[in-house]
N, C-alpha and C positions, 0 to 999 in steps of 0.2 A: 634944510628942513629938519626940525626937531623930531627925533624918534620918540614914539610913544613909550611910556614906562610900563613895565610889567613886573608886578611884585609877586614873589613866591617865598616859601619857607623851605629851605633845603633839608631841614631835619624833620619835616612833616609830610603829610600826604601831598601837599602842593609842590613838593620837591621832585616828584616823579616826572621823568622826561615827557611822557605823553600828556600829563596834566599841564605842564608848562607850555608845551606846544599848543594845547588848546587855548591857553590864555593868549599866546602870541597870535594864534589864528583870529581870535576875537578882536585883538588890537589892530591887526592889519586889515581885517574885514571892515572895521569902522572907517578906515581910510581908503577903502576901495582898492586894496593892494592884494587881491586874491591870487593873481598869477605869481606874484613874488612869494606869497605864502606857499603855494604849491611847489615851487622850486625849492624853497627852504625845507619843507616837509620831507621831500625826497632826500635832500642832503642830510637831514637829521637822522632819518631811518638808516642811512649808510654810515653814520658816524661810528667810529671805533670805540668811543668811550663817552661817559656821561659828561665829562669836562669838555670834550670836543663838541658835543651836541649843544651845550650851553654857549660855547664860543660862537658857534654858527648862528644861533638864535640872537645872540647879543649884537650881531652885525646888523640886524634889521630892527630891533627894538632895544630899549635900555632895560636890561634885566636887573632887578634889584632884589637881592637875597635878604629878606627881613631877618633871617637868622645870622647874617653876616659871616657865613662860613666860606662862601666862595667870593673871591675878588675877581670880578669879571672884566675889569678895565685895565 
């Protein structure tokens, strides 16, 4: 199953962890994967760093940094 793509800009407002998490929520909600999102949200809130939060989210969707600052793969 192909993961949905979520675009963000790490050097702008859309690079905020909570903003990205909202984009991920919307993407997963469209695929009726809310329980998966809820588990992910809890893991992101417990993440020790921005990079760890991005890695966690990237396991469920394909995060694409349009600023190309973070290589998530």
